[in-house]
C-alpha positions as CSV (number, residue, x, y, z in Angstrom):
1,M,-339.0,-77.3,92.5
2,S,-341.8,-77.4,89.9
3,M,-339.6,-75.8,87.2
4,L,-337.1,-78.7,87.3
5,S,-337.6,-82.1,85.8
6,N,-337.4,-85.2,87.8
7,L,-334.1,-86.1,86.1
8,E,-332.6,-82.7,86.9
9,L,-333.7,-83.1,90.6
10,I,-332.3,-86.6,91.1
11,R,-329.0,-85.5,89.6
12,R,-328.7,-83.1,92.6
13,V,-329.2,-85.8,95.2
14,P,-326.0,-87.5,96.4
15,L,-327.8,-90.9,96.6
16,F,-328.2,-90.9,92.8
17,A,-324.9,-89.2,92.0
18,L,-323.3,-92.3,90.4
19,L,-326.2,-93.5,88.4
20,T,-325.6,-94.0,84.7
21,S,-327.7,-92.0,82.2
22,N,-330.1,-95.0,81.7
23,Q,-330.4,-95.7,85.4
24,A,-331.0,-92.0,86.2
25,E,-333.8,-91.8,83.5
26,S,-335.4,-95.0,85.0
27,V,-335.4,-93.6,88.5
28,A,-336.7,-90.2,87.2
29,D,-339.6,-92.0,85.6
30,A,-340.4,-93.7,88.9
31,V,-340.2,-90.8,91.4
32,V,-342.9,-88.3,92.2
33,K,-342.5,-84.9,93.8
34,R,-344.1,-84.3,97.2
35,R,-344.4,-81.2,99.3
36,F,-345.0,-81.3,103.1
37,K,-346.1,-78.3,105.2
38,R,-344.5,-77.3,108.4
39,G,-345.5,-79.8,111.1
40,E,-346.9,-82.3,108.7
41,T,-346.1,-86.0,109.3
42,I,-344.2,-87.7,106.6
43,V,-344.0,-91.2,108.1
44,E,-345.6,-92.5,111.3
45,Q,-344.0,-94.7,113.9
46,G,-345.5,-98.1,113.8
47,E,-347.0,-97.7,110.3
48,K,-345.8,-98.5,106.8
49,S,-345.5,-96.1,104.0
50,N,-343.8,-98.4,101.5
51,T,-341.9,-95.4,100.2
52,L,-338.4,-94.0,100.1
53,F,-338.4,-90.2,100.6
54,I,-335.5,-88.1,99.5
55,I,-335.2,-84.5,100.9
56,L,-334.8,-81.8,98.2
57,T,-335.4,-78.7,100.3
58,G,-336.4,-78.0,103.9
59,R,-335.7,-79.9,107.1
60,V,-337.3,-82.8,109.0
61,R,-337.2,-84.1,112.5
62,V,-337.0,-87.8,113.4
63,V,-338.7,-88.6,116.8
64,T,-339.7,-91.6,118.7
65,S,-342.4,-91.7,121.5
66,D,-343.8,-94.0,124.1
67,K,-347.4,-94.7,125.0
68,R,-347.4,-91.7,127.4
69,G,-346.6,-89.4,124.6
70,R,-343.0,-88.6,125.7
71,E,-340.8,-87.9,122.8
72,V,-337.1,-88.2,122.1
73,I,-335.6,-86.4,119.1
74,L,-333.3,-88.9,117.3
75,A,-332.1,-86.8,114.4
76,T,-332.6,-83.7,112.2
77,L,-332.3,-84.4,108.5
78,N,-331.5,-82.0,105.7
79,P,-331.5,-81.8,101.8
80,G,-329.8,-84.9,100.4
81,D,-330.8,-87.1,103.3
82,Y,-333.5,-89.8,102.9
83,I,-336.2,-91.5,104.9
84,G,-337.8,-94.9,104.9
85,E,-335.1,-97.1,103.6
86,M,-335.0,-99.4,106.6
87,S,-338.7,-100.2,106.4
88,L,-338.4,-100.9,102.7
89,I,-335.5,-103.3,103.3
90,D,-337.0,-105.4,106.1
91,N,-340.7,-104.8,105.3
92,D,-341.3,-103.8,108.9
93,A,-343.1,-100.7,110.3
94,H,-341.3,-97.4,110.7
95,S,-339.3,-97.3,114.0
96,A,-339.8,-93.5,114.3
97,T,-342.0,-90.6,113.2
98,V,-340.7,-88.0,110.8
99,R,-342.2,-84.5,110.6
100,A,-341.4,-81.5,108.5
101,E,-339.8,-78.7,110.6
102,V,-340.4,-76.3,107.7
103,Q,-342.0,-76.5,104.3
104,T,-340.2,-79.5,102.8
105,D,-340.0,-80.7,99.2
106,M,-339.2,-84.4,98.6
107,L,-338.9,-87.0,95.9
108,A,-340.8,-90.2,96.7
109,L,-339.8,-93.7,95.3
110,G,-342.3,-96.6,95.8
111,R,-341.4,-100.0,97.1
112,S,-341.4,-101.9,93.8
113,E,-339.3,-99.2,92.1
114,F,-336.9,-99.1,95.0
115,A,-336.5,-102.9,94.9
116,R,-335.9,-102.8,91.2
117,C,-333.2,-100.1,91.5
118,L,-331.0,-101.9,94.0
119,P,-330.0,-105.0,92.0
120,E,-329.6,-102.9,88.9
121,N,-327.4,-100.3,90.5
122,S,-324.6,-101.3,92.8
123,S,-323.7,-97.6,93.5
124,M,-327.1,-96.8,94.9
125,A,-327.0,-100.0,97.0
126,Y,-323.7,-98.9,98.4
127,A,-324.9,-95.4,99.1
128,I,-327.9,-96.9,101.0
129,M,-325.6,-99.2,103.0
130,K,-323.2,-96.2,103.8
131,G,-326.2,-94.2,105.0
132,L,-327.3,-97.1,107.2
133,V,-323.9,-97.4,108.7
134,Q,-323.8,-93.6,109.5
135,R,-327.1,-93.9,111.3
136,L,-325.9,-96.9,113.3
137,R,-322.9,-94.9,114.3
138,Q,-325.1,-92.0,115.4
139,A,-327.3,-94.4,117.3
140,D,-324.2,-95.8,119.0
141,R,-323.1,-92.3,120.0
142,K,-326.5,-91.5,121.4
143,I,-326.6,-94.8,123.4
144,E,-323.1,-94.0,124.7
145,S,-324.0,-90.5,125.8
146,L,-327.2,-91.6,127.5
147,A,-325.4,-94.4,129.4
148,L,-322.0,-92.8,130.2
149,M,-322.4,-89.0,130.2
150,D,-324.0,-86.6,132.6
151,V,-326.4,-83.9,131.4
152,Y,-323.6,-81.5,130.8
153,G,-321.8,-83.9,128.5
154,R,-325.0,-84.8,126.7
155,V,-326.0,-81.2,126.1
156,A,-322.4,-80.4,124.9
157,R,-322.4,-83.3,122.4
158,A,-325.8,-82.3,121.1
159,L,-324.7,-78.7,120.5
160,L,-321.5,-79.7,118.9
161,E,-323.3,-82.1,116.5
162,F,-325.7,-79.2,115.4
163,A,-322.9,-76.6,114.9
164,V,-321.4,-76.0,111.5
165,P,-318.4,-73.8,110.6
166,D,-319.1,-70.3,109.4
167,R,-316.9,-68.2,107.0
168,E,-314.7,-67.2,109.9
169,G,-314.2,-70.8,111.0
170,N,-316.4,-70.4,114.1
171,N,-318.8,-73.2,115.1
172,V,-322.3,-71.8,114.8
173,I,-325.8,-73.2,115.2
174,R,-327.8,-71.0,112.8
175,E,-331.3,-72.1,113.5
176,R,-332.8,-71.2,116.9
177,I,-333.0,-74.4,119.0
178,S,-335.4,-74.5,122.0
179,R,-334.5,-75.8,125.5
180,Q,-337.4,-78.2,125.1
181,D,-335.9,-79.6,121.9
182,I,-332.5,-80.1,123.5
183,A,-334.2,-81.8,126.4
184,K,-335.8,-84.3,124.0
185,M,-332.5,-85.0,122.4
186,V,-330.6,-85.7,125.6
187,G,-333.2,-87.4,127.7
188,A,-333.4,-84.7,130.4
189,S,-336.0,-82.3,131.7
190,R,-336.4,-78.9,130.1
191,E,-335.7,-77.3,133.5
192,M,-332.4,-79.2,133.9
193,V,-331.4,-78.2,130.3
194,S,-332.2,-74.6,131.0
195,R,-329.9,-74.6,134.0
196,V,-327.2,-76.3,132.1
197,M,-327.5,-73.9,129.1
198,K,-327.4,-70.8,131.5
199,D,-324.3,-72.2,133.1
200,L,-322.6,-72.8,129.8
201,E,-323.4,-69.3,128.7
202,D,-322.1,-67.8,132.0
203,R,-318.9,-69.8,131.6
204,G,-318.4,-68.7,128.0
205,F,-318.8,-72.1,126.4
206,V,-321.7,-70.8,124.2
207,E,-322.9,-67.4,123.2
208,T,-326.4,-66.6,121.9
209,R,-326.4,-63.8,119.3
210,E,-329.0,-61.2,118.6
211,D,-330.2,-63.0,115.5
212,G,-330.9,-66.1,117.5
213,S,-327.9,-68.1,116.3
214,M,-325.5,-69.6,118.8
215,L,-321.7,-69.5,118.8
216,V,-320.3,-72.8,120.1
217,K,-316.8,-72.5,121.4
218,D,-314.3,-75.3,120.6
219,R,-313.6,-75.9,124.3
220,L,-317.1,-77.2,124.8
221,S,-315.8,-80.5,123.5
222,T,-314.0,-81.0,126.8
223,L,-317.5,-81.5,128.3
224,G,-318.8,-83.8,125.6
């Protein structure tokens, strides 16, 4: 990351893909590079950071918790995704905590620079709105699954959302995902998720490989 200029970095981010040369240079002058260690908090639920964070490398987890410390995993974000735009738009505190799952490099854009970019750049404003709509749709799906699906359906949907096609066209979850993490995603106990996962494996819906990755069969969609 340190060998690339800010301008080269933002040109790699979809959010800034349609900027003109002058707009890109303006944003490049305003952003700063940040590096977060594994487990480090990027934004805290209930606090304000007054910053838009754009992920360059790594992976982060978005979680919300109650006063008893119980957590629900809302999303996992990857390079090209961004964090903090809702708080910048409505000037309210962050609705969730975001932590680095692995070492993560980011670009940070402050509130005043963010506010200046939006009216000057309709393409960036549109990209922000598109991202907000996608997150609303994800929230709708999560609410639907919690309200209408049993644990089998919720686990199936979570696995399908994590899976990506490999070169052979199979749906694969490459990163090892713990039963506890799945439980936090679907609003169930770890014990229940463990029973569901064992049953799904026994019935051939999923297959855990030696390298820790998981093969997710297409017919799992019949449960989710």
